[in-house]
C-alpha positions in Angstrom: 16.8 14.6 -3.1 16.0 11.3 -4.7 14.0 9.0 -2.5 12.9 5.4 -2.7 10.2 4.3 -0.2 9.9 0.5 0.1 7.0 -0.9 2.1 6.9 -4.7 2.8 5.2 -7.3 4.8 8.0 -9.1 6.7 7.9 -12.3 8.8 9.2 -11.5 12.3 11.6 -14.5 12.4 13.4 -12.9 9.4 13.5 -9.4 10.9 17.1 -9.2 12.0 18.5 -11.1 9.0 16.7 -8.9 6.5 17.7 -5.6 8.1 21.3 -6.8 8.6 21.4 -7.5 4.8 19.8 -4.1 4.0 22.3 -2.2 6.2 25.2 -4.1 4.8 24.2 -3.2 1.3 24.3 0.6 1.9 26.8 2.6 -0.1 28.0 4.4 3.1 29.3 3.1 6.4 26.9 4.0 9.2 28.5 6.2 11.8 25.6 7.8 13.6 21.9 6.9 14.2 18.6 8.1 15.5 16.6 5.4 17.3 13.0 5.4 18.3 11.0 3.2 20.6 7.3 3.0 21.4 5.6 6.0 23.1 6.6 4.8 26.5 10.4 5.2 25.9 12.5 8.3 25.0 14.1 8.4 21.5 17.9 9.0 21.0 19.4 11.3 18.4 22.7 11.2 16.5 24.2 8.6 18.9 27.1 6.3 17.8 26.0 3.5 15.5 25.6 0.2 17.1 26.4 -2.8 14.7 24.0 -4.9 16.8 21.1 -2.7 15.7 19.4 -5.5 13.6 19.2 -7.6 16.7 17.7 -4.8 18.8 14.7 -4.2 16.7 11.2 -4.6 18.1 9.4 -7.9 17.5 6.4 -6.8 19.4 6.1 -3.0 19.9 5.5 -3.3 23.7 8.8 -5.3 24.1 10.8 -2.1 24.5 12.8 -2.8 21.3 13.7 -0.2 18.6 10.7 0.5 16.4 12.3 2.9 13.9 15.8 4.2 13.1 17.8 6.5 10.8 21.4 5.8 9.8 24.0 8.5 8.8 27.6 8.6 7.7 30.4 10.4 9.6 29.9 13.6 7.6 26.2 14.1 8.4 25.1 16.9 10.6 21.9 19.0 11.0 23.7 21.7 8.9 25.1 19.3 6.4 22.7 16.6 5.1 24.4 13.7 3.4 22.7 10.6 2.0 20.9 8.5 4.7 18.7 5.5 5.3 15.8 5.1 7.6 13.3 2.4 8.5 10.2 1.9 10.6 8.5 -1.2 12.0 4.8 -0.4 12.2 2.7 -1.4 15.2 3.3 -5.1 16.1 1.5 -5.1 19.4 -1.2 -7.6 18.5 0.6 -9.7 15.9 3.9 -11.4 16.5 4.1 -13.4 13.2 4.6 -10.7 10.6 5.1 -6.9 10.5 4.7 -4.1 8.1 8.0 -2.2 7.6 8.8 0.9 5.7 12.4 1.5 4.4 13.6 4.7 2.8 16.8 5.6 1.0 17.4 9.4 0.5 20.3 10.5 -1.7 21.4 13.0 -4.3 21.9 13.6 -7.2 21.1 9.9 -7.7 20.4 6.7 -5.8 23.2 4.1 -5.7 20.8 1.5 -6.9 18.0 1.4 -9.5 14.5 0.9 -7.9 13.4 -1.6 -10.5 12.6 -5.3 -11.0 16.2 -6.3 -10.4 16.1 -4.6 -7.0 12.8 -6.3 -6.1 14.1 -9.6 -7.3 17.0 -9.3 -4.8 14.8 -8.2 -1.9 11.6 -10.3 -2.1 11.1 -13.9 -1.1 8.5 -16.0 0.8 9.3 -14.1 4.0 9.3 -10.6 2.3 6.2 -9.5 0.5 5.9 -6.3 -1.4 3.2 -3.7 -0.5 4.6 -0.9 -2.5 7.8 0.8 -3.8 7.8 4.5 -4.8 10.8 6.4 -6.2 10.6 10.1 -6.6 12.3 13.5 -6.2 11.6 14.8 -2.7 12.4 18.4 -3.7 9.5 18.3 -6.2 7.1 17.2 -3.5 8.2 20.0 -1.3 7.7 22.5 -4.1 4.2 21.2 -4.7 3.2 21.3 -1.1 4.9 24.6 0.0 3.9 26.7 -3.0 1.5 29.4 -1.8 -2.1 29.6 -2.7 -1.7 32.3 -5.3 1.0 30.4 -7.2 -1.2 27.3 -7.2 -4.0 29.3 -8.8 -1.6 30.5 -11.4 0.0 27.1 -11.9 -2.4 24.4 -10.8 -0.2 21.8 -12.6 2.2 21.8 -9.6 -0.4 20.0 -7.4 -0.1 16.8 -9.3 3.4 16.2 -8.0 2.3 16.5 -4.3 2.4 13.7 -1.7 -0.4 13.2 0.8 0.7 11.2 3.8 -1.9 9.4 5.9 0.0 8.0 8.9 2.8 6.0 7.3 1.1 5.5 3.8 2.1 8.0 1.1 -0.3 8.8 -1.8 1.6 10.2 -4.8 1.9 10.0 -8.5 5.6 9.0 -8.4 7.7 8.6 -11.5 8.4 4.9 -10.7 5.9 2.8 -8.7 5.4 -0.9 -7.9 2.4 -2.3 -6.1 2.0 -5.7 -4.4 -1.1 -7.7 -3.7 -1.5 -6.2 -0.2 -2.0 -2.8 -1.8 -4.9 -3.8 -3.9 -7.4 -3.2 -1.0 -6.4 0.5 -1.3 -6.4 0.8 -5.1 -7.8 -2.2 -6.9 -5.6 -4.0 -9.4 -8.0 -3.4 -12.3 -7.8 0.4 -11.6 -4.0 0.4 -11.5 -3.9 -1.4 -14.8 -5.9 1.4 -16.4 -3.0 3.8 -15.9 -0.9 4.2 -19.0 2.5 2.4 -18.9 1.2 -0.1 -16.3 2.3 -3.7 -16.4 1.1 -6.9 -14.6 4.3 -8.7 -13.7 5.4 -11.6 -11.4 8.5 -11.4 -9.2 9.4 -14.3 -6.9 5.9 -15.7 -7.4 4.4 -12.4 -6.2 1.7 -10.6 -8.2 2.9 -7.0 -8.9 1.8 -4.0 -10.8 4.5 -1.9 -12.3 3.9 1.7 -13.3 6.4 4.1 -14.8 5.0 7.6 -15.4 8.4 9.0 -16.5 12.1 8.6 -15.8 13.2 9.0 -12.2 15.7 11.7 -13.1 13.7 13.5 -15.6 12.2 17.0 -15.0 8.8 16.4 -13.4 7.5 19.7 -14.7 7.5 18.1 -18.2 5.2 15.2 -17.0 2.5 16.9 -15.0 -0.1 15.5 -17.4 1.0 11.9 -16.7 0.7 12.6 -13.0 -2.7 14.2 -13.4 -3.9 11.2 -15.4 -2.7 8.9 -12.6 -4.7 10.9 -10.0 -7.8 10.9 -12.2 -7.7 7.3 -13.4 -7.1 5.9 -9.9 -9.6 8.4 -8.3 -6.7 9.1 -5.9 -8.4 12.0 -4.0 -11.4 9.7 -3.2 -9.0 6.9 -2.2 -7.2 9.2 0.2 -10.5 10.3 1.8 -11.7 6.8 2.2 -8.4 5.6 3.7 -8.2 8.5 6.1 -11.8 7.8 7.3 -10.9 4.1 7.9 -7.6 4.9 9.6 -8.9 7.5 12.0 -12.1 5.7 12.8 -10.2 3.6 15.3 -10.4 4.9 18.9 -6.8 6.0 19.5 -7.3 6.2 23.3 -8.6 2.7 23.5 -5.7 1.4 21.4 -3.2 3.2 23.6 -4.8 1.7 26.8 -4.7 -1.8 25.3 -1.1 -1.4 24.3 -0.2 -0.1 27.8 -2.0 -3.0 29.5 -0.3 -5.5 27.3 3.1 -3.9 28.0 2.5 -4.1 31.8 1.4 -7.8 31.4 4.6 -8.6 29.5 6.8 -7.0 32.2 4.9 -8.9 34.9 5.9 -12.1 33.2 9.6 -11.3 33.1 
């Protein structure tokens, strides 16, 4: 399954307009959806698609709005997976001006669009800032992760195609990658530019690093050395460790209590 994962920094006042445009551009008509709220509300699965969805999204995670969703066509079922789209608005509890959003298209055998500079040029603007765009074959990632220990010893090259997920941030040597300025705190720009086939480009006045390790639809087994080089040049294992330490150093219980207190305060004002 070919997947494009698009992470952006989006101004809240553009939230509904942006998602309305993204949904309208899908190559299928949404028929069913999964919707998720914050941890204080129960999610709903495979319910009838609501065209008002873009206007029901959470602008502050404690407001009871939808924080993430998945859209499916009429043929989709748990037994029959057809191309789908999903998106998530990350925690907006303490900032109502802009949010980090992750959008993902999953399709096969190909995506209906090219995850390239033309795509970014159509999506980015002053209200929409790129954090990253990764395009990859999800089946290759599963092979790399699920392969048993003995096979990994016999064929260690498989591990260079794996994905490591820390909360909502994927670490991967994807065939096609774009990085925005807000990603440079994770992997500095100068390190990304050391990767072969990297380019420093500008799209919509945004500073972006483009890296193409190989063609999106090429056999990844033929390009393990390129993936290995990306892991080594960017010191990706160390970056993962550092990001994990930073992410999980926050007291989750304290954060939960703060969110709950803010939600109660909001309801008291209504």
